[in-house]
C-alpha positions in Angstrom: 0.0 0.0 0.0 1.5 3.4 -0.9 2.7 5.4 2.0 0.5 8.5 1.2 -2.6 6.2 1.2 -1.6 4.7 4.6 -1.7 8.2 6.2 -5.2 9.1 5.0 -7.3 10.0 8.0 -10.4 8.0 8.8 -11.6 10.5 11.4 -11.3 13.8 9.7 -10.7 15.3 6.3 -11.9 14.5 2.8 -12.0 10.7 2.8 -15.0 10.1 5.1 -16.9 12.9 3.4 -16.2 11.6 -0.1 -17.3 8.0 0.8 -20.5 9.4 2.3 -21.2 11.5 -0.8 -20.7 8.5 -3.1 -23.0 6.3 -0.9 -25.8 8.9 -0.9 -25.6 9.2 -4.7 -25.7 5.4 -5.0 -28.7 4.9 -2.7 -30.6 7.7 -4.3 -30.0 6.3 -7.7 -30.9 2.8 -6.6 -34.2 3.9 -5.0 -35.1 6.2 -7.9 -38.6 7.1 -9.1 -39.7 3.9 -10.7 -43.0 2.5 -12.0 -46.1 2.8 -9.8 -45.8 -0.7 -8.4 -42.4 0.2 -6.8 -43.9 3.2 -5.1 -46.4 0.9 -3.3 -45.6 -2.0 -0.9 -42.0 -2.6 -2.0 -40.8 0.8 -1.1 -42.7 0.7 2.2 -41.2 -2.7 3.0 -37.7 -1.3 2.3 -38.3 1.6 4.7 -39.7 -0.8 7.3 -36.5 -2.9 6.9 -34.4 0.2 7.5 -36.3 1.0 10.6 -36.1 -2.6 11.9 -32.3 -2.9 11.3 -31.8 0.4 13.1 -34.0 -0.7 16.1 -32.1 -4.0 16.4 -28.7 -2.3 16.3 -29.9 0.1 18.9 -31.1 -2.7 21.1 -27.8 -4.6 20.7 -25.6 -1.7 21.6 -27.9 -0.9 24.6 -28.1 -4.5 25.7 -24.3 -4.9 26.0 -24.1 -1.7 28.1 -21.6 0.4 26.2 -20.6 3.3 28.5 -19.1 6.6 27.3 -20.0 9.0 24.6 -23.5 8.4 23.2 -23.6 7.2 19.6 -23.8 10.0 17.0 -26.9 10.5 14.9 -24.8 9.7 11.8 -24.3 6.2 13.0 -28.0 5.4 13.2 -28.6 7.2 9.9 -26.0 5.0 8.0 -27.3 1.9 9.7 -30.8 2.7 8.5 -29.5 3.5 5.0 -27.6 0.2 5.0 -30.8 -1.7 5.8 -32.7 0.4 3.1 -30.0 -0.4 0.5 -30.1 -4.1 1.2 -33.9 -4.1 0.9 -33.9 -2.1 -2.3 -31.4 -4.5 -3.8 -33.7 -7.5 -3.1 -37.1 -5.9 -3.6 -36.3 -3.6 -6.4 -34.3 -6.0 -8.6 -37.3 -7.3 -10.7 -37.9 -5.0 -13.7 -35.2 -2.5 -12.8 -32.8 -1.2 -15.5 -29.2 -2.6 -15.5 -27.6 0.6 -14.3 -30.1 0.9 -11.4 -29.3 -2.7 -10.4 -25.6 -1.8 -10.5 -26.2 1.2 -8.2 -28.2 -1.0 -5.9 -25.4 -3.5 -5.7 -22.7 -1.0 -4.8 -24.9 1.0 -2.5 -25.0 -1.8 0.1 -21.2 -2.0 0.8 -20.9 1.8 0.5 -23.6 2.4 3.2 -22.0 -0.3 5.4 -18.6 1.4 5.1 -20.2 4.7 6.0 -21.8 3.1 9.1 -18.3 1.7 10.0 -16.8 5.2 9.4 -19.4 6.7 11.7 -18.7 4.1 14.4 -15.0 4.7 14.0 -15.5 8.5 14.3 -17.4 7.8 17.5 -14.6 5.9 19.2 -11.5 7.0 17.3 -10.5 3.3 16.9 -8.7 3.6 13.6 -7.2 7.0 13.1 -5.7 6.2 9.6 -6.0 3.8 6.7 -2.8 2.1 7.9 -4.1 1.5 11.4 -7.2 -0.1 10.0 -5.3 -2.3 7.6 -2.8 -3.4 10.2 -5.6 -4.4 12.6 -7.9 -6.1 10.0 -5.0 -8.1 8.5 -3.6 -9.0 12.0 -0.3 -7.5 11.1 2.4 -8.0 13.8 2.9 -5.0 16.1 6.0 -2.8 15.7 9.0 -4.6 17.2 7.0 -7.6 18.1 9.1 -10.7 18.9 8.3 -14.1 20.4 9.3 -15.4 23.8 12.0 -17.7 22.5 13.7 -14.7 20.8 13.6 -12.8 24.1 15.4 -15.7 25.8 18.0 -15.9 23.0 18.7 -12.1 23.3 19.1 -12.5 27.0 21.6 -15.3 26.6 23.5 -13.5 23.8 23.6 -10.2 25.8 21.8 -8.4 22.9 20.3 -5.1 23.9 17.8 -3.7 21.4 17.8 0.0 20.5 14.1 0.1 21.2 11.7 -1.8 23.4 10.1 -5.0 22.3 6.5 -6.4 22.5 6.1 -10.0 23.4 2.8 -12.0 23.0 2.2 -14.2 26.1 -0.3 -16.9 27.0 -1.1 -16.6 30.6 -2.7 -19.5 32.5 -6.2 -18.9 33.9 -5.8 -21.6 36.6 -6.7 -19.1 39.4 -9.5 -17.3 37.8 -10.9 -19.7 35.2 -11.5 -16.6 33.0 -11.4 -17.3 29.3 -9.2 -14.7 27.7 -7.2 -14.0 24.6 -3.5 -13.7 24.1 -2.0 -10.8 26.0 1.1 -8.7 25.5 4.1 -7.5 27.4 6.4 -4.5 26.5 10.0 -4.8 27.6 12.1 -1.6 27.6 15.7 -1.7 26.3 17.0 -1.6 29.9 15.3 -5.0 30.7 18.1 -6.5 28.6 20.9 -4.9 30.6 21.5 -8.0 32.6 20.6 -11.7 33.0 18.6 -12.0 35.1 17.0 -8.7 34.2 16.8 -5.7 36.6 13.7 -5.7 38.8 11.8 -3.0 36.9 8.4 -1.5 37.8 5.3 -2.7 35.9 2.1 -1.0 34.7 -1.0 -3.0 33.9 -2.6 -1.5 30.8 -6.4 -1.8 30.4 -8.4 -0.6 27.4 -12.0 0.3 26.7 -15.1 -2.0 26.6 -14.8 -2.8 22.9 -11.2 -4.0 22.8 -8.3 -6.2 22.0 -5.2 -6.4 24.1 -3.2 -4.7 21.4 -5.5 -1.6 21.3 -3.2 0.4 23.6 -0.4 -0.2 21.2 -2.3 0.7 18.0 -4.9 3.4 18.4 -3.7 4.1 22.0 -0.2 5.1 20.9 1.4 3.5 24.0 4.3 2.0 22.1 5.4 5.4 20.8 4.9 7.1 24.2 6.8 4.5 26.2 9.7 4.1 23.7 10.2 7.9 23.6 10.2 7.9 27.4 12.8 5.1 27.5 15.0 6.8 24.9 15.1 9.9 27.2 16.1 7.8 30.3 18.9 5.5 29.0 16.5 2.7 28.1 14.7 2.6 31.4 10.9 2.6 31.6 8.3 0.5 33.3 7.4 -2.9 31.8 3.9 -2.7 30.4 1.5 -5.6 30.4 -1.5 -5.2 28.0 -4.2 -7.4 29.5 -7.5 -8.9 28.3 -10.2 -8.0 30.8 -13.1 -9.0 28.6 -12.3 -12.3 26.8 -13.9 -11.1 23.6 -14.4 -7.8 21.7 -17.8 -6.9 23.0 -18.0 -8.5 26.5 -17.9 -5.5 28.8 -16.9 -7.0 32.2 -15.9 -3.7 33.9 -13.1 -5.9 35.3 -15.3 -7.4 38.0 -16.0 -10.9 39.2 -19.5 -11.5 38.0 -21.9 -13.2 35.6 -19.6 -12.3 32.7 -16.6 -14.0 34.2 -14.0 -13.5 36.9 -12.1 -10.7 35.2 -10.8 -9.2 38.4 -9.3 -12.5 39.5 -7.7 -12.9 36.1 -5.9 -9.5 36.4 -4.8 -9.9 40.0 -4.3 -13.6 40.5 -3.3 -14.7 37.0 -1.5 -11.8 35.4 0.5 -10.3 38.3 2.2 -13.6 39.4 2.9 -14.5 35.8 4.7 -11.3 34.9 6.7 -11.4 38.1 7.8 -15.0 37.6 8.3 -14.9 33.8 9.9 -11.5 33.4 11.6 -10.9 36.7 9.9 -7.6 37.4 9.6 -6.3 40.9 6.9 -7.9 43.1 6.8 -5.0 45.4 3.5 -3.2 45.3 5.4 0.1 45.4 6.6 -0.7 41.9 3.2 -1.7 40.4 0.7 0.6 38.8 -2.5 0.2 36.7 -3.6 2.5 33.9 -6.8 2.4 31.9 -9.0 4.3 29.5 -12.9 4.5 29.5 -14.0 1.1 31.0 -10.3 0.6 31.7 -10.1 3.8 33.7 -12.9 2.6 35.9 -11.0 -0.7 36.3 -7.8 1.1 37.2 -9.4 2.9 40.2 -11.3 -0.2 41.2 -8.2 -2.5 41.2 -6.0 -0.1 43.0 -8.4 0.7 45.9 -9.5 -3.0 46.2 -5.9 -4.3 46.1 -3.5 -1.8 47.7 -1.3 -4.7 48.5 -0.7 -5.1 44.7 -0.7 -1.5 43.4 0.6 1.8 44.5 -0.5 4.1 41.7 -3.3 4.3 39.1 -4.2 6.4 36.0 -7.9 6.7 35.3 -8.5 8.2 31.8 -12.2 9.2 31.4 -13.5 6.4 33.5 -16.9 6.2 35.3 -17.7 6.7 38.9 -18.2 2.9 39.3 -18.6 -0.2 37.1 -21.4 0.8 34.7 -23.1 -0.9 31.8 -26.3 1.3 31.9 -28.2 2.4 35.0 -27.3 1.1 38.4 -30.2 -1.4 38.3 -29.1 -2.6 34.8 -25.5 -2.9 35.9 -26.5 -4.9 39.0 -28.6 -7.2 36.9 -26.2 -7.7 34.0 -22.9 -7.9 35.9 -23.9 -9.3 39.3 -27.1 -11.3 38.7 -29.1 -8.8 40.8 -26.9 -9.0 43.8 -26.5 -5.4 45.2 -23.9 -6.5 47.8 -21.7 -7.8 45.0 -22.0 -4.5 43.2 -21.1 -2.6 46.3 -17.9 -4.8 46.7 -16.7 -3.3 43.4 -18.0 0.3 43.8 -14.8 2.4 44.3 -16.4 4.9 46.7 -17.9 2.2 48.8 -14.6 0.2 48.8 -12.6 3.3 49.9 -15.0 4.2 52.7 -15.0 0.7 54.0 -11.2 0.4 53.8 -10.5 3.6 55.7 -7.1 5.4 55.4 -4.7 4.3 52.7 -0.9 4.5 52.8 1.3 5.0 49.7 -1.5 5.0 47.1 -1.8 7.8 44.5 -3.8 8.4 41.4 -4.1 10.6 38.2 -7.6 11.2 36.8 -7.6 12.6 33.3 -10.8 13.9 31.5 -11.4 15.7 28.3 -12.2 19.4 28.4 -13.0 22.1 25.9 -10.4 24.6 27.1 -7.4 22.3 27.8 -5.0 22.7 30.7 -5.2 25.6 33.2 -3.2 28.7 32.4 -0.3 30.0 34.4 -2.5 32.7 35.8 -5.1 30.1 36.9 -2.3 28.1 38.6 -1.2 31.2 40.5 -4.7 32.0 41.6 -6.8 28.9 42.4 -9.9 31.1 42.7 -9.9 31.6 38.9 -12.3 29.4 37.0 -11.1 25.9 36.2 -11.5 25.1 32.5 -15.0 23.6 32.2 -15.4 20.2 30.8 -17.2 20.2 27.5 -20.6 18.4 27.7 -19.7 16.9 24.3 -16.4 15.7 25.6 -18.0 14.4 28.9 -21.5 13.3 27.9 -21.8 10.9 30.8 -20.1 13.0 33.4 -16.6 11.5 33.5 -15.4 14.9 34.8 -17.9 14.8 37.7 -17.0 11.1 38.3 -13.2 12.0 38.5 -13.8 14.9 40.9 -16.1 12.9 43.1 -13.7 9.9 43.3 -10.7 12.1 43.9 -12.5 13.9 46.7 -13.4 10.6 48.4 -9.9 9.3 47.8 -8.2 12.4 49.3 -10.4 12.2 52.4 -9.0 8.7 52.9 -5.3 9.3 52.4 -5.0 8.7 48.6 -3.1 11.5 46.8 -4.7 12.4 43.6 -5.3 15.1 40.9 -7.9 15.7 38.3 -6.2 16.7 35.1 -7.9 18.1 32.0 -6.6 17.8 28.4 -8.3 19.1 25.2 -10.2 16.4 23.4 -13.2 14.2 23.6 -14.0 10.6 24.6 -12.0 8.7 22.0 -8.7 6.9 21.5 -6.7 9.9 20.4 -7.5 11.5 23.7 -6.6 8.4 25.6 -3.2 8.3 23.8 -2.6 12.0 24.7 -3.6 11.5 28.3 -1.4 8.4 28.8 1.6 10.3 27.4 0.9 13.2 29.7 0.7 10.9 32.8 3.7 8.7 32.0 6.5 10.9 33.6 4.5 11.0 36.9 3.6 7.3 36.7 7.1 6.1 36.0 8.6 8.3 38.7 6.0 7.3 41.3 6.7 3.6 40.6 10.5 4.0 41.1 11.8 3.6 37.6 15.6 3.6 37.8 17.0 7.0 36.8 13.6 8.7 36.7 13.1 11.5 39.1 9.7 11.6 40.9 7.3 14.1 39.4 4.7 15.7 41.7 1.0 15.4 40.8 -0.4 18.5 39.0 -2.3 21.1 40.9 -6.1 20.8 41.0 -7.5 21.0 37.5 -4.0 21.4 36.0 -2.6 20.0 32.8 0.4 17.8 32.5 3.5 18.7 34.5 6.4 20.2 32.6 
């Protein structure tokens, strides 16, 4: 694929608009103004099909409890037009002219692509053509090597110029949670010695619709961590990209419940595996957890429930508590209607029951219209904090972050709520993780990395 094609944006610019224009022309030509019979029941049936497909899609997305930014109107429009195009192709074929049949055939995939582009614009999953192609063709990640090659490099004393990504298969003996292959990032300094230095580790958790590689592709974590390591003589935390859902659309919110023992997998399967297989530090002072959207909720939950395992967390646009709809829907879908089980995974309840914490800190990051506070605002806390954009925080992630940070602070957890320009999508998550990384790496005791204080209330990333 030519390089200039790989860089075409799937989120902005001319390409999405051009595809939508072609799709509209095709569907209008396919429907057309035909003989009287077509303007009767066939056209009504086609419109009914469009409505039914849209309603089923809405039911499905609602039923799986997708939290975050509500779906844009354009997504429902293109789903409806996809259903209409398919019905027109089948019902309008008899008696139609050859060119109209041709338009009907191409309108179906064009409308489906437009629906996919609207979905992608909603979540920011594929920023470019190259990102989509790499994911859809299962192309190996940059600098991905297998475990045998890692061992060989250790024995040979080979130190890579950049970090490497290693696919791992982690046993689920403790949790019995069915999960996909997971990934570990090893910075160059991990290869400094054999056995390796006992580096700190960060558990990386992505959003509800996910693969373990998402933080490395749309989340930009590989670029962020490699650039950080390059500026610190190869030292950086080891990152483990986990699978908290088991499949692309199984929103577990990282709890133990009716959708599987996701929490046990992360704490009882993943942590011991990484310690024993990669020689990282087992000290909770050197372990952190970072997540985006659903993963942000998970990060807070895991840290406050397991302070014996984690000492720092980064919550990027997470919710106030595990959520796949209303509280009643969440209790029913995740916990089989058991309110006590829900409370055991509600961060505010967990913090209040635990009491005062020692040595735990957190970074909350939410999108905002205005971006970080200005120098004048930092000098005068009474000045207005940049308000979170309702479009950027449609479900109140800003309110959730401030509420949780207040509860945490009252119970000995140091925290800050940071704002970055953006909205609830993967590009924002990538930006927020890069901003939090210097603080996180320093807090976890990465060799050669000076501790960085948390930003002031409402502040942007430290400089």
